[in-house]
N, C-alpha and C positions, 0 to 999 in steps of 0.2 A: 252364592253364599253372601250374606250381608256382613260387612265389617262392623265391629263395635264402634260407637261414636269416637272413643278416645283414639283408637287405632286409625280411624279415618282422618282425624285431625292431624295426627302425626304424619300420615302419608301425604296429605295435602300440603302441610308445611314443608316436607322434604322436597316435593315436586316444585313448590314455589321457590325454595332457596337454591335448589340444584337442578334446574331444567336441563342443563347440558348433559347430565347423567341419564335422566329419564328419556329425554328427546334429543339424542346426539346429532340428529340431522337438522335441527332448527336453523333456519337461514340466518337469523340475527341472534347473536349470543351476547350476554352481559359478562363483563370481566371486572376483576377487582380494580378499583380506581386509584388507590394510593397504598402506602405502606401500612397504614392503620387498617385499611380494608383487608389487606392480605393477612394480617394478624387475626382479624375478625373471622375470616373464612376458616382458618385453622381452629379458632376457638369454637365456632359454631359446630364444626365437624366433631370436635371433642365432646361438646355438650350433647349432641345428638347420640353419639355412641355410648355415653355414660347414662343417659336418661332411660329408666325402666320403660318397658313397652306400655304399661298401664298409666304412665304419667305424661303430661304435656311438657315439652322442654321449655325452659325459661331462658330466653336469649337476651344478651346485653342490649340495652336500648341504644347505646352509642355505636353499635355495629350496623344499624339499619339504614341511616340516611344516605351515606356515601358509598354505595355498593357498586360503583363503576357505571358505565353506560348501560342503561336498560335496553331491552329490545325495542321499546317505543322510541327511545332516543336514537338508536342506531337507524331505525327506519326513517326518522326525521332527518338524520344526517344524509342518508341515501337520497332523500328528496332534495336536499340542498345541493348534493353533488350533481344531480341532473339539472338543477336550475342554475347553479354557478360552478361550472366545471373548472374555471380558472379565476385567479384574483382579478380585481378591477384595475389592471395596470397595463401600460404600454411599454414594451422594451425599447430602450434607447437604441436607435439603429446604428450599426457599425458604420463608421465613415473613414474610409482609407486615407482621405486627405487630412483628417485630424490625427489619426494614429501614426501615419508614416510621414510626419513632417521632417524627419531626419532618418538617416540610414543607420539603424541600430545594429551593433555587432558585439560579440563576446570575445574576450581575449583568452587564449589557451596557454596555460602555464606562465612561467616567467618570460618576460618579453623585453628585448633590447630595442630602444628607439634610436633611429638614425635621422640625420639632418636632410637626407635625400635618398632616393632609391640607390642602393649599393654605396651609400655615403658613409659618413663618420658617425660612430656611436655618440650620442649626446645624453643618454639616460636610460632608464628602464622602469619596468613595473614588476614588483614581486608577484609570484604566483598567488592568486586569490580570486576574489569576486570582482572581476574587472570588466567593465563594459564601456564601449566608446561609440562615437558616431563617426562615420568615415566620409571623406571628401572626394578622394580620387584613388585610382589604381594605376600603377605603371611598373613595368619590368619586374614583376613578381613582388612588388611592395605595395602597401596600402597607406594612404595618407590619412592620419587620424586627427591631425590639427595642422595649422600652418607651420611649416618647417619641421614636422614630426612624421616620420614614416616607420612602418614596422613590416617585417616579412609577411607576405600574404598568407602563408601557412600557419601563422599564429592567430588568425582571426576566423571566426565562424559566425553563423547567424544567431541572433538573439531570439529567445522564446517569447515573442510578442503576443500577448493574449488578445483574442477578439471578443472576450467576454464584456458585457455591459449590463448595467442595472436597469431599473424600470422606473418610469414616471407613474405616480399613483393618481388614478383618475377620480376616485370616490372614497369616502370614509370606509375603513375596513370593518366588515362584519365578523371576520375571523382572521387568525394569523395565517401567513403564508410562508413558504420556505423554499430554499434551493437545495437540491440534492448535492451532497459533497462527495460521498463515497458510494459509488454506484452499486446497486443490488437489485435482486428481485424482491418485491414486497412479500411480506408474510401474510398468511391467511388469518392470523389472530395475533394479538399482542404477546410478545415473548416467543413466538413460534419460529421455526426454521424458514428460510427463504423458499418460496413456492415458485419453482421454475416454470410453472404453467402461465404465470403472469409475465408480461414483457419486462425486460431489464429497465430499471429507471436509471438513466445515465447522469453523469456529473453535470451540474448546472441546470438540470431540469427544474422548472418552476411548478409549484403545486400548492393548493390550499390545504389547510389542516382543519378537519371537520370534527375531530374528537381526540381526546388524550386518555391514555391508560398508563398506569405504572406497574411494571412487573420487575421484581427483584431490584427495586430502587432505580430503575431506568424508565424514562418516559417513552411511550410508543405512540406514534401519531397515525390517525386514520386519514389516509390521503386519497382513497378511492373505494369503490364498493368492495368490502371485504379485503382491503389492502392496507397493511400496516407497515410502517418503517420505524426503526429505532432512532431516537433523538440524536445519537452519536453520528448518524449518517447525514444529518441535515443542518442547515443554518436557518433559524426561524426569525421572521420579522414580525414585530408586534409593537403597538404604540408605547411611547415613553412619556411619562408626565413631564411637562415643561418646567425646568428649574425656575425658582422664584425670581432670580436676577434677570431672566430673559424676558423682554417685553412682549406684549401681545402681538406686535407687528414686526418683531425681529425675525431675522433669518438665522437658523442654527442647525447644526447636525448633531445627532446622537450616535456615538461610536460605542457599540456593545462589544466589549472584549471577550465575553463568554461566547456569544453566538458568532462573533466575527462578522458583524453586519454594520452598516451605516445607514441612517435614515435622515433625510433632509426635511426640515419643517419651515413653514411660514407661519409664525405664531404657534397655534395648536394644530395646524393642518399638515398632514404628511403629504409630501409632494414627490419624493424620490427615495429609492432604497437600493442598496447593492451590498456586495460582499467586500470584505477588506482582508488584509493581512497585517496584523499589528506586531509588536515586538515579541521576540522569542523570550522564554523564561528568564534568561540571563540579562536581557535588555528590555524588560517589560515596559510597555507604554504606560505612562503615569495617568492615574485617574484624576478627575477634577473638571472644573469649568474654566474654559479658556476663551480667548478671542484671537482671531487671525490678525497678526500684526505686521506681516510682510509677505510678499507674494512675487513669484517669478514665472514667466512663461517657460523658462528652462534654466537650470543651474547645475553646477557640478557638486557631487557629494563624495567624500572619501573619509576613511578612518581606519583605526587599528593598524597603523604602519608597523611593519616588521613582526606582526602577529599572525597566527594561523587564519584569523577571520578578517584579514586585510581586504578592504574593498575600495575600488576606485570606479565611480560611475559618472560618465559625462552626460550632459544635457538631460538631466532628470526633468520630465515635463510637468507643467502645471502644478507648481509647488506653492503651498499655503502654510507658512510657519505659524504655529500657535503656542508652543511650549518650548522656549529656547530654540535649540536646533532640531526640534521634533516638528514634523509637519505632515499634512495631507499631501500626497503627490502621486503622479502617474508612475507606473512600473512596467518596464519592458524586459525585465530580466527573469521573470518567473510567471507561471500561470497557476499559482497555488492559492488563489483567493478562497477564503473560508478557513484558512489555517494560519497560525502565527508564523512569521517568516522574516521579520525585519530586525534592524538594530534599534528599534523604538519608534520609528515613524509609522504612519498609517498608510500602507500601500494600497493603491487602487489601480484598476485597469486604466489605461490611457483615456479611453472613452469616458469613464466615470470621473476621473480627475478633471478632464476638460468640462464635463457637465457642471460640476460643482464650482470650478473656477469661473465659468461663464455666468453661472447663477448668482455669484457673489461679485461680479465685475463692476456693477454700478457703485458709485462712490458711497451711497448710503449703506451698502451691504458688505463693503470690503473688509470690515472688521467683524464679520459674522461670528457667532458663538460656536464653540466646539465643546460638547459635553461628553466626556469619556467615563465609562462606568462598566461594572460587571453586573449583568442581570442574574448571574448565578456563580457558583464557585467551580473552578477547575478541579477535576478529579485526577489523582495520581495512579489509580488502579486500572488504567485503560490499556487495551492493546495498542501497539504502535500505530496501526492504521487510523485509530480513532482519536489520537492525541492532537488537539488543536494547537 
C-alpha cells in the first residue's frame, strides 16, 4: 500500500527528528545539546502530537540548529578517539627526593611539648590541623624542633600525595580533564553508570571529545559511547591572557570553579594540574596578582583557640601573591580538585616544586597569578560533588 504524500512527509520528518525511537539500536545517537534544545524537543513533540494527520507540522526555526551532537559528529569524535586517545601532555614524574625533603608527620589531638625526652613541659598545641616535621626519636619521644619533644604516640604519618600535573607538549585541540569522583561511564548523557565499562579511577587523565547538557548538567564524551558528568571531573581549557600580562611574561591561571591551574609562557600553555583553593568561608580572592615573596619552606598557622586551629611546619615551595595567600605545596591532604584551604592555593609538592622552579629565574620571580571563576558554584549538589 502506498502512503499519501502528506503522510509520507510526516513519517519522514518523524524519523529524521526521532531516530532513536524508530531505530533504537543505532550505534551513534544524537542528544539534546543545551537547555534550549531540551525545551525544543518537548515543543517539537507537542507540535507533532497536535498537528492533524493531513497537515505538515510547522516547527520553530530556532529549534533546528543546535540539536546536540549529530550521528556524523559522534562518528567524527570516535575517529578522533582512535587518533588521539590521550592529551598531548607528559606527566611530571614523581621524585621522592623532591617530595620527601623532610619527614612530614601529623599531630593527634592536643599535644604537650617537652624540653627533652621525659623532660619538663614547655608548651603545647591545641587539638586541630597540626602538622610538623620530625628530627629524631628517643625513649618514646619524637623531636619536632630543637629543644622540643612530644610523646611518640601523639604523632602519625602525614597523607603526602604522589599526584603530579602534566607538561603540555602541543597546542590543545580539545579540552582534557582529570577524574575526581571515580565512576563507571554512562552509555549516554544523563544515563546510569554502565558497569560493563571499566571503573574510571580518581586522577585518571582523559580527553573530552564532545559535550551535551542534560537537566542543566554538562556531560562529557570521554571514550567510545562513554559519558561522564561534569561534576565528576576537573576540566582544563585555555584561558585568554589578561591585558596587563605581557606577551613574554610567565603567569598561572587559577580556575576556582574547575579547581585547576594552568601555567603559561605568554599565550602558550606549558603545564596544568589540580589545586585546592579556599573553602567557602575562606574563599580565595579573584583578581590579577604577582608573586612578591617566596620560600623553599615556611611555617603557617592561624585561628588560635578556635575549632579550625592549624599549625603547619615547613610548608614547601611557597609563593605569596595576595597578602598572606600563596601558592604552596601540601603534605596534609590528597583532596586536589576540591576546595580545602584557608584561602591559599594548595598544590601537590611535586606541582609546587615545578612552578617554584619554573619561576626561579630572576626575570620570572614576580610571575603573574590570575585567579578567576570559569563558572558559578551550585548549591544544589550532593555532598560528594561539592567542590
